[in-house]
C-alpha positions as CSV (number, residue, x, y, z in Angstrom):
1,M,-12.9,-4.1,13.4
2,K,-14.9,-4.6,10.2
3,K,-15.6,-8.1,9.0
4,Y,-15.8,-8.8,5.3
5,K,-17.3,-11.6,3.3
6,S,-15.6,-10.4,0.1
7,V,-12.6,-8.2,-0.8
8,T,-11.3,-7.1,-4.2
9,A,-7.7,-5.9,-4.5
10,F,-5.8,-4.3,-7.4
11,G,-2.2,-5.3,-8.0
12,P,-0.2,-2.8,-10.2
13,A,2.2,-3.7,-12.9
14,T,6.0,-3.3,-12.2
15,V,9.3,-2.7,-13.8
16,A,12.0,-5.0,-12.4
17,N,15.8,-5.1,-12.7
18,V,15.9,-1.4,-13.7
19,G,19.1,-1.8,-15.6
20,C,21.9,-2.3,-13.1
21,G,19.6,-4.0,-10.5
22,Y,19.1,-7.6,-11.7
23,D,16.7,-9.4,-9.4
24,I,17.2,-6.7,-6.7
25,M,15.4,-3.6,-7.9
26,G,11.9,-2.8,-9.0
27,F,9.2,-0.2,-9.0
28,A,5.4,0.0,-9.4
29,I,3.7,1.5,-12.5
30,Q,0.5,3.5,-12.2
31,G,-2.2,2.2,-14.6
32,P,-2.1,-1.4,-15.7
33,G,-2.6,-4.3,-13.3
34,D,-4.8,-7.3,-12.3
35,E,-7.8,-7.6,-9.9
36,V,-8.4,-10.4,-7.5
37,T,-11.5,-11.0,-5.4
38,V,-11.3,-13.3,-2.4
39,S,-14.6,-14.3,-0.8
40,L,-15.7,-16.5,2.1
41,N,-17.3,-19.5,0.4
42,E,-20.2,-21.1,2.3
43,N,-20.9,-23.6,-0.6
44,N,-18.8,-26.6,-1.5
45,A,-15.1,-26.1,-2.0
46,T,-13.9,-25.5,-5.5
47,S,-10.6,-26.6,-6.9
48,L,-10.6,-23.9,-9.6
49,V,-9.8,-20.1,-9.7
50,E,-12.5,-18.2,-11.5
51,L,-10.8,-16.5,-14.5
52,S,-11.9,-13.6,-16.6
53,G,-10.4,-10.5,-18.3
54,P,-8.6,-10.4,-21.7
55,Y,-5.9,-12.8,-20.7
56,G,-7.8,-15.1,-18.3
57,H,-8.2,-17.9,-20.8
58,L,-4.4,-18.2,-21.1
59,I,-3.6,-19.1,-17.5
60,P,-4.3,-22.3,-15.5
61,G,-7.3,-22.3,-13.2
62,A,-6.2,-25.2,-11.0
63,R,-5.3,-24.0,-7.6
64,E,-2.0,-25.7,-7.4
65,K,-0.9,-24.0,-10.6
66,N,-2.4,-20.5,-10.4
67,T,-0.1,-17.8,-9.0
68,A,-3.0,-16.1,-7.1
69,S,-4.2,-19.3,-5.4
70,V,-0.7,-20.6,-4.6
71,A,0.1,-17.3,-2.8
72,I,-3.1,-17.4,-0.8
73,N,-2.6,-21.1,0.1
74,C,0.9,-20.3,1.5
75,F,-0.6,-17.4,3.4
76,L,-3.4,-19.5,5.0
77,Q,-0.9,-22.3,5.9
78,T,1.3,-19.9,7.8
79,L,-1.8,-18.6,9.7
80,G,-2.9,-22.1,10.5
81,R,-6.1,-21.5,8.5
82,S,-5.7,-24.1,5.7
83,E,-9.2,-25.4,6.3
84,L,-10.7,-22.0,5.3
85,N,-12.8,-22.3,2.2
86,L,-12.1,-19.2,0.0
87,R,-13.4,-18.4,-3.4
88,I,-10.9,-16.8,-5.7
89,S,-11.7,-14.7,-8.8
90,L,-9.0,-13.3,-11.0
91,V,-9.5,-10.6,-13.6
92,K,-6.4,-11.1,-15.8
93,N,-5.8,-7.7,-17.4
94,M,-2.0,-8.1,-17.8
95,P,-0.6,-9.9,-20.8
96,L,1.6,-12.9,-20.2
97,G,5.4,-12.7,-20.9
98,S,5.2,-8.9,-21.0
99,G,8.1,-8.0,-18.8
100,M,5.8,-5.9,-16.6
101,G,5.3,-8.3,-13.7
102,S,2.1,-10.0,-14.9
103,S,2.3,-13.0,-12.5
104,A,3.4,-10.8,-9.7
105,S,0.4,-8.5,-10.2
106,S,-1.9,-11.5,-9.7
107,S,-0.1,-13.0,-6.7
108,A,0.4,-9.6,-4.9
109,A,-3.3,-8.6,-5.4
110,A,-4.4,-12.1,-4.2
111,V,-2.5,-12.2,-0.9
112,F,-3.3,-8.5,-0.3
113,A,-7.0,-9.2,-0.6
114,A,-6.8,-12.3,1.6
115,N,-5.0,-10.4,4.3
116,E,-7.7,-7.7,4.3
117,L,-10.5,-10.3,4.3
118,L,-9.0,-11.9,7.4
119,G,-8.6,-8.6,9.3
120,N,-5.0,-7.8,8.4
121,P,-3.2,-10.3,10.6
122,M,0.1,-9.3,8.9
123,S,1.7,-6.1,7.6
124,T,2.1,-5.6,3.8
125,M,5.8,-6.2,4.2
126,E,5.1,-9.5,6.0
127,I,3.0,-10.9,3.2
128,I,5.6,-10.4,0.5
129,P,7.1,-14.0,0.9
130,F,3.7,-15.5,0.1
131,A,3.4,-13.5,-3.1
132,M,6.9,-14.7,-4.0
133,E,5.7,-18.3,-3.9
134,G,3.2,-17.4,-6.6
135,E,6.2,-16.2,-8.6
136,R,7.9,-19.5,-8.1
137,I,5.0,-21.3,-9.7
138,A,5.0,-18.9,-12.6
139,C,8.7,-18.8,-13.6
140,G,10.6,-21.2,-11.3
141,A,12.2,-18.6,-9.0
142,A,10.7,-16.9,-5.9
143,H,12.1,-13.5,-6.6
144,A,10.8,-10.3,-5.1
145,D,11.7,-7.5,-7.5
146,N,8.2,-7.5,-9.0
147,V,5.9,-8.6,-6.1
148,A,7.6,-6.3,-3.5
149,P,7.0,-3.0,-5.5
150,S,3.5,-4.3,-6.5
151,L,2.6,-4.7,-2.9
152,L,4.4,-1.7,-1.4
153,G,4.3,0.7,-4.2
154,G,7.2,3.0,-5.2
155,F,10.8,1.9,-5.7
156,V,12.3,-1.0,-3.7
157,L,15.7,-2.5,-3.2
158,I,16.1,-6.2,-2.2
159,R,19.3,-6.1,-0.2
160,S,19.1,-9.8,0.7
161,Y,16.9,-12.8,-0.1
162,N,18.1,-14.9,2.8
163,P,17.1,-13.5,5.2
164,L,14.7,-11.3,3.1
165,D,15.6,-7.7,3.5
166,I,13.6,-5.2,1.5
167,I,14.2,-1.4,1.5
168,E,11.7,1.2,0.3
169,V,13.4,4.1,-1.6
170,K,11.8,7.5,-2.0
171,C,12.4,8.8,-5.6
172,P,12.4,12.4,-6.8
173,E,8.9,13.6,-7.6
174,D,9.8,14.7,-11.2
175,L,11.3,11.3,-12.1
176,F,9.0,9.5,-14.5
177,C,9.1,6.2,-16.4
178,A,8.0,5.4,-20.0
179,V,7.1,1.7,-20.5
180,V,6.4,0.4,-24.0
181,H,5.0,-3.2,-24.4
182,P,5.3,-4.6,-27.9
183,Q,2.9,-7.3,-29.1
184,L,5.5,-10.0,-28.4
185,E,5.5,-12.6,-25.7
186,L,8.7,-13.5,-23.9
187,H,8.6,-16.0,-21.1
188,T,10.8,-15.3,-18.0
189,A,12.1,-18.8,-18.0
190,D,13.3,-18.5,-21.6
191,A,14.9,-15.1,-20.9
192,R,16.7,-16.5,-18.0
193,R,18.1,-19.4,-20.0
194,V,20.1,-17.1,-22.3
195,L,22.0,-15.6,-19.4
196,K,25.6,-16.5,-18.5
197,M,26.0,-18.1,-15.0
198,E,29.5,-16.6,-14.5
199,I,30.9,-13.1,-15.0
200,T,34.4,-11.7,-14.8
201,M,35.7,-10.0,-11.7
202,G,36.1,-6.8,-13.8
203,N,32.4,-6.8,-14.8
204,A,31.3,-7.7,-11.2
205,I,33.2,-4.6,-9.9
206,K,31.7,-2.4,-12.7
207,H,28.2,-3.7,-12.1
208,S,28.3,-3.2,-8.3
209,A,29.7,0.3,-8.8
210,N,26.8,1.2,-11.2
211,T,24.3,-0.2,-8.7
212,A,25.7,1.9,-5.9
213,G,25.9,5.0,-8.1
214,F,22.3,4.4,-9.2
215,M,21.0,4.2,-5.6
216,V,22.9,7.4,-4.6
217,A,21.5,9.2,-7.7
218,L,17.9,8.2,-6.8
219,M,18.2,9.4,-3.2
220,K,20.0,12.7,-4.1
221,G,18.2,13.4,-7.3
222,E,21.4,13.6,-9.3
223,Y,20.2,12.8,-12.8
224,A,23.6,12.9,-14.5
225,L,24.9,10.2,-12.1
226,L,21.7,8.2,-12.6
227,S,22.2,8.3,-16.4
228,R,25.9,7.2,-16.1
229,S,25.0,4.4,-13.7
230,M,22.2,2.8,-15.8
231,Q,24.4,0.2,-17.4
232,D,23.4,-3.5,-17.3
233,L,26.4,-5.8,-17.7
234,L,24.5,-8.9,-16.7
235,A,21.2,-9.4,-18.5
236,E,20.9,-6.8,-21.3
237,P,24.0,-8.0,-23.4
238,R,22.4,-11.5,-23.7
239,R,18.7,-10.5,-23.9
240,T,18.9,-7.9,-26.7
241,Q,18.9,-10.8,-29.2
242,L,15.3,-11.6,-28.1
243,I,13.9,-8.1,-28.8
244,P,13.8,-6.9,-32.4
245,G,15.4,-3.5,-32.9
246,F,16.6,-3.1,-29.4
247,D,19.9,-1.2,-30.1
248,P,18.5,1.5,-32.4
249,I,15.4,1.9,-30.3
250,K,17.5,2.5,-27.2
251,E,19.8,4.9,-29.0
252,N,16.9,7.0,-30.2
253,A,15.3,7.0,-26.7
254,L,18.5,8.4,-25.3
255,K,18.8,11.0,-28.1
256,E,15.2,12.2,-27.4
257,G,15.8,12.9,-23.7
258,A,15.7,9.6,-21.8
259,L,18.2,9.4,-18.8
260,G,18.5,5.7,-19.4
261,C,16.7,3.0,-21.3
262,G,16.6,-0.8,-20.8
263,I,14.7,-4.0,-20.7
264,S,11.8,-4.1,-18.3
265,G,12.1,-7.3,-16.3
266,S,12.9,-10.1,-18.7
267,G,11.3,-8.2,-21.6
268,P,10.1,-7.7,-24.2
269,S,8.8,-4.4,-22.8
270,L,11.3,-1.6,-22.7
271,F,11.5,1.2,-20.1
272,A,13.1,4.6,-20.0
273,L,13.6,6.9,-17.0
274,C,13.0,10.5,-17.7
275,Q,13.0,13.9,-15.9
276,G,9.4,15.2,-16.2
277,E,6.2,13.7,-17.5
278,K,6.3,15.4,-20.8
279,T,9.7,14.0,-21.7
280,A,8.5,10.6,-20.6
281,Q,5.5,10.8,-23.0
282,H,7.7,11.9,-25.8
283,V,10.2,9.1,-25.2
284,A,7.4,6.6,-25.0
285,R,6.2,7.7,-28.5
286,T,9.8,7.4,-29.8
287,I,10.2,3.8,-28.5
288,Q,6.8,2.9,-29.9
289,Q,7.8,4.3,-33.4
290,G,11.0,2.2,-33.1
291,F,8.9,-1.0,-32.6
292,E,6.6,0.0,-35.5
293,A,9.7,0.2,-37.8
294,H,10.3,-3.4,-36.9
295,G,6.8,-4.5,-37.6
296,L,5.6,-4.6,-34.0
297,Q,2.6,-2.7,-32.6
298,S,2.8,-1.7,-29.0
299,E,1.1,0.0,-26.1
300,T,2.6,2.7,-23.9
301,F,2.4,3.7,-20.2
302,V,3.8,6.7,-18.4
303,S,4.1,6.7,-14.6
304,A,5.8,8.5,-11.8
305,L,8.3,6.3,-9.9
306,N,6.5,6.9,-6.6
307,A,3.3,5.1,-7.9
308,P,1.0,3.4,-5.3
309,G,1.1,-0.3,-4.6
310,C,-1.8,-2.8,-4.1
311,S,-5.1,-1.3,-3.0
312,I,-8.6,-2.4,-2.0
313,I,-11.0,-1.4,-4.7
314,N,-14.1,-3.1,-3.4
315,S,-15.3,-4.9,-0.3
316,I,-18.6,-6.4,1.1
317,E,-19.1,-6.5,4.8
318,V,-20.6,-9.4,6.6
C-alpha cells in the first residue's frame, strides 16, 4: 500500500433539492469546485487553514470554523487519530452563497483527501457523515444533499437521515443540466428562514407524489413524467422573492426546451434539466439573458447528470 505525505483532492459543485426533493436529492456538476490539500505536518501544529483562490479571503481560517478542517477533525476523532498533526490548504474557487454547494465542495474534498492520505480506512460512503459536519458549521444543518453527490458523484437520494440511508441513482446518459449563477449572494441560513415550517395535508400528498414520479422518471428515462413531476411546493414558492426575475426567467427556460427549471439549492443559482447537451447550452444562455434583463451578470455551467464526484488530483508519496 502506498504511503503519502500529501494528497490534493477536488470536490465538485452540486445542485441540491432538484425541485421536488427538498433536502433529500442532489447531483454533482462537472466543472466548478474546490481543491483541498492535506499533508502530514512535521513542524509545529498550526491553528489555521491555509486559504487561497478567488474566494479564500471570504471564509474563516480558524480550524473550529472552517468547513474543511471541521470535517477532517471529526474524521480523525472517529479513527482515534486526533493527535495527528495535519496541514490543510484550501483553494476556494466556489463563490459563497451561490446555491451550488460551495461549503459542501470544501468539506467533501477535505475528508476525501484525508481518507486517501491515511490509506483509505473508510469507504467514500462511510465518510459522508464527516463532510456533513462541515455543512453544520457553514449553515447550521448537517444535511447531505450537497456533500453526498459531491463525494459519490452522479445523482443521490437521501431516503433517511436517522439512520443515514443514501441511494445512488443512475440517470439517462442524455439528461443534462444547465446551471446559471448570477452575481448575487444568498446565504443558506437566510433562505431557510423564509420557509414555512408547516404545510397542508393536500400539499404534502402532492409533493410526495411528485417526488415519487420524479424518481420513476429518472430510472425509466420518461422525460414527460420528469417534467410533470418537477414541481416544488415547499421551498420555491417562498424563495422566488429572493431572486430577481425568477418567474419570467423560468417561463422562458421552459419555452426554450427545458424539461424543468428551479432554484439550485437555496439559490440564487437556477438550474434546468434538459434532454441533450445542445438544449442545455441553449437554455443556459436563455436564463443568462433573463438575469441580464434584471441587471445581473452571471456565469453558466452545463453538465451531464452522471458527473464524477471527488477525485485525487495530486499526491506526494513518502
